[in-house]
C-alpha positions, 0 to 999 in steps of 0.5 A: 425112474422114481415116482415124480419122474414117472409123473412129471414124463407122464406129464409131459407126454401128455401136454404132447399129444394136446399140443400135437392135437391142436396144432394140428387142427389149427394147422391142417386147412394151411398149405396147398399140397396137391394144387398140381394134381388138381389143376394140371389135371384139369387141363390134361383131360379139357385138353382136346388133340390136334392139329392146330397151334396152341399156346402154353402162357408162363409155363414153368418147368411144368408138361402141359405144353408136353402133352399138348404137343402128344396130341397133336398141336403145335405148341408154343410154352411163354416165361418170362424165366428160364424153362432148362427141360430134360425132354424134347420134343419136334411140336415144342418150342421155348421162348423166354419172351413176356406176351405183351411185347410180342404181336401175334397176330388174331386167331392165332393158336386154337388152344391155349393153357393158362395154367396158374399163370395170370395171377401172378402177372402185374404183381413185380417181384417175383417169377421175372415180373419187373412192373407193377401193372394192378390190371396186367390180367385184366390187360393178357386176357383181353390180349388172348382173347385177341389171339385165339380163335373163335373157335377155341379154348382156353385153359385158366387155372386160378386162384379162388376166394375172396377179391385179395391181392398179395403181393409179390405172389398172386391176386385170390379171383373173389366174384368181382375181379372173376369176372372182371378176367372173364368179361370175354370170354364164355364159360363151357365149364367149370371147377370149384374145389378148396381143402377140407378138414381132413387137408383134401381139395375136395369140390365145392359149387362157385358160391362156397369157393368165391366165398371163402377167407385166401391168405397166401399160403390158403386158397381155393381153385377154379379150373375153367375151359373159355371161348370166347367170345364174338 
């Protein structure tokens, strides 16, 4: 390799390394990896133990219903889509239904798991949602308040940041929408998480989490233990 080629090769390598560093700094905080670790561990840590009936709303492929069943609850896992699980548990049953079309009696459940689901309600085009309902999330939360026992708990995890909607994907809950979402509940415990500049989830104060800009691929997480208001 002659001198000119060596210089050219060196400059190309240098530019490539500089580009990688710039790209890393720009995009390092632009994805949600690890979000389920935060949400599912929060639910598991606060699920308590049965007996009692539990509703796993928008269960998808998660194993949170199984955790509740193993903790002694009689669990109904509910989702709009078909779910195939590689296990069977006698205390766990799956129903492919829309909660708006099911008439559960009032105070049916001691526990409701509402993990990363409510933000999709009423946004047509994803997860089997076919009808746009601008306040679908608020409607569902009001219904859940009625079917949750007065002494019961809801475990809720949602995207948080500045109020925003990214149809057909999800909502992000800020100061305005979050207060509406939780108006029928008392907050017993709350955690807020955001990504730092090393792409790691860290806990922060509510005011910091709700002031963050968000997009369809990046937002904070809010995790709540809720009790129904009397």
